Every structure is written in C-alpha cells, then in structure tokens.
Phi, psi and omega in degrees: 000326185281144171223126195242169171208149177276359184294117188264083186276134176217110179292123179297347175260015185285169180299325180304310186292324179294319178290322180296321179297315183297319184263014176058040172302340181283345181282187184297141184238010182289164179292132184097354177275355181083007179282314181299308184296319183297312180299317176293323178300317179296315179302306182297318182294321180290322173298320178297315176298316177297320181292321177291324171303323179294322178293324179287322184228064189294321184296324183270329187257348189239159180267131177303324180297319181288314182303324185292338186247349183278135177281101190300323178297324179291319185296319185294316180295315180299322179298316180299317183290324177295321175297320182294311183295320177306309181295316183291321177292326175295319177294318180299313178303317181295329180281328183274332193261135178302310174269137191264007187300310175306308181295315178297322180295312177303313180294320178303313180291321173298320180291325181291319179297322182288312179295332179281001178120344180054219182272006181264008182287128184284146171245101184278118178077177177296142183288126178293149178272136179239153183293336182215138181212161174259144181268050181305317182296323181293320178296312178302312182298314183289318184287331178290311184295320182291315180294319176296329180277310194269331178296314177296321177300321180283339172283316188282324182233059184288143171281312179235148177281107181210152178285157174304325180261060180283167181313135177070020181294327182291326175298310181294329174291325173295315178301314177302313182300311185296316186295326180273333186281326185259039182301325176298310179297316185290324177294315179295320181290328176290324183278339190297316178306318182286312185287328180273319185263345183237014179300323183297336183269005180292136182244099181304318178300317179297317179294325176296318179296318177298315183294340181278351177283154177303154184304316182298317181297320180294322178295313177299320178297318176305314183296313182293312183299312185293328185283327172297317177299315181296320179299315180296318182290321180297317181293324178294324175298328176277336182273324185262126186303320185292329178277326183298326181298330174279323181283338177300335175301319179296322183271001183280350179289133174262008172226149179245127173196187189294342177269338187302326182294344180283344182285092181221126175297143177305325176291323176298315179297312184298311186289318184290310181289328180295313179289327176295325183288339185303299182297330178293319178298314180292329179278339174065051181292154174299155183298325188295303174302325180294314182292322178300319175298319179298320177295317180299314187292324181295318181286319184291323179297324181287317179303316187286345177266347190293153179272069182231144186251027184302131174273134176247148173303153182300326182289329181288317182288344175275342187262322185220149179295128178246172179301322179302313178300311184284327176302324178292332177296326179268011189290149171277345183292123184305328185290345178259003185297138178052054176233166169054065182274337183295151180260327182242322191234107180298338180293343174293317178298315177304318182299324183258004178077024181246016181279139173213127187188074176302130182310124170077359182257154179236158174297156174280344178172186189220159177134193182232136182302131179087351183047056185288334181278128183284163177279153172101134183306308182298316182290328177282335174300319185264351183310308185300330184282339184255343184288155175290136181269000000 
C-alpha cells in the first residue's frame, strides 16, 4: 500500500518558517552565538508558565492520576529551578545574539512564571473533581523528561545531521501537545471497545490465573500480547486503503527523531490502542504490571523513532525492536515497503514473513511517494476525509 519518496518538501510559508522568522532561527546556530541558550530559555520559560498555570487551576488543567503520584515538594523545587535557569539562559542569549528575540522571550516567560507565583503557589485543600479536565501536567512532565533525555542523545550520537528544529517540527510538537492534553478523552475512547463490546467474554478464572503469576511474567506477557495485537492492527492499516489514508499521516514525516512518533491521526490512535487493549482487558493483568508496560511502551515508542545511530549486538536486534528496525519501516527504499510492523519484538515479523533488516544498514530516507499528505496539523486531520479511497 505504501509508496514513498525521499523528496523533502518544505513550504517557505509553512509554520516552521514563520516560527523560525519570529525567533531568528535563520541566524547563526553555532556554539557561542546565543542560539542554544536562547532556545533552551524559551523552552524552559514555556514549561514554567504551564506549570504555574497548573498550580493556579489544578482541577481544570491537571490529571487526578498524575497528581496522585507526583512528589509535590520535588515538583515545586523543580519549577523554581527551571524558572531560574530559563531567565539566566535568556539573559545569556540576549547578551550574545545580535537579535534579542530568543533571549527576551525566554526571560519574559520566566519572569511571567515567577511573578505569577512560581512553585510556591499554595493549593488549599483537596482538588475538587470535575467532569472534564486537560492533562497539561502530563504533557509538561512528558515533554520535559523526553527532551532532557533524547535531545542530548540525538546530538551526541546522531544518525543523520539535522537540526532539533528540522522540517515540520512544529506540526509534530502540536501532535505531541494534543495527544497528551486530551488524555481523558483519548483514554475513554481507547477503553471503550474492550469494555463495551467484549465485556461478555471476560473469564474470572482465567483472569485469576493471570494475576497469580509473578509481576515480571505479567509484564512480559503484557508486552507480547499487546505486540501481537498491534502487529495485526498495524498490518491492517497498511493493507486496507480506507485505513491507510489515516495511517499515512504517521508516515508522512521525512525526518525521524524523538518527536516523529507523535504524528498519529486520532482515528489511528483510537483504533490501534482500542483493539490492542482488548486482549489485555480480557486477560485481566494486575494494575502494577499493566502500568509498567504502559510506561515502557511510551518510552520505547519514542526511542525507536529517535535520530540515534547506536549499534546493537545482533542478539539484541533479534530480541527487541531497535531504532534501525523501525526506521526501515518508515523507509523510502522499495525493498522495505510494508515490512517491520511489530512495535516491540522483531521476531513477530519473522514469524509472519514481514521482517526486513540488512545487518548494519539504514534507510536512505523517509516519507511517502508524491508527498500526498499536506503539511500542518489541521490539514492532516481532515486529509483522510478528502483523499481518494
């Protein structure tokens, strides 16, 4: 079903270029130019403002599940430190850079966060329950931890020489933002297929047997069962034309990095995660192993899209999906079309005859032939409804 191209199309009027123009991304980005410090300052400043907003309106902006596990003294201290670093790095950028936009923006955001109360805003009494909320705390926590982990890795061991702000990075950031912000709605839609349509198939004796197994066994079983389900759904999205138009959005990125995996159409997300959850629901794993798997899959999914060139021993690449395996799934090379559907275990593809992975080799590029998917979050959202079936 897939047809790819290495053509790296970038509309000069795209959101990427408009953002670059505002923040002087066309200026020097070398070390000592103030670009790195300014960019980090804007990032930290924006995180600070979001965190302070969560303190002011916890019921509307934060998730009860996240609030329950976060060590608030550590969070408050971290917010204060982030505000301080954001301001200082913004000041450094303003001193070094001819145009002061990056530095002044970073300082301004940090100043707003500090004047609004910083990490010292009291939350009096228990946070009231509301029927609907945004997961802003979940978004901020994820993008902070993932950026701190993966941006340095991609700078130290890059597979391809590309900027952090590569083409279409703004689109993928919006995907990341939306997917984490509407966590309540997406969770409900993901759980619905299992609980509504397969509740009749629940077997209490089977679930009791599963829960009696050691935690590690349950965790591994979660990963294997989920990956078989994901393999099946993933292959359907490539095989059926009506589904491919939704999944094509994910494959439209011509760059691979830690943000690229976030580009998923909402229909793709709901159907894939919803059907993947069905066997997990029926088997009735304990919450501990299940949550551990959810943490693992969220980190692993980011890692396999990352722009890193780590060499792994052959036995590791045969056991678990690595970036090289998944990069071939996104490859423009015809020999790799419709291969490597597994998310965690490459031996599943070997089992079904869809494995591809020449030792030590990487794809020549990524994308879809003819670039049929438009740039921009909104246009990609409606693209499957307008594309030819």
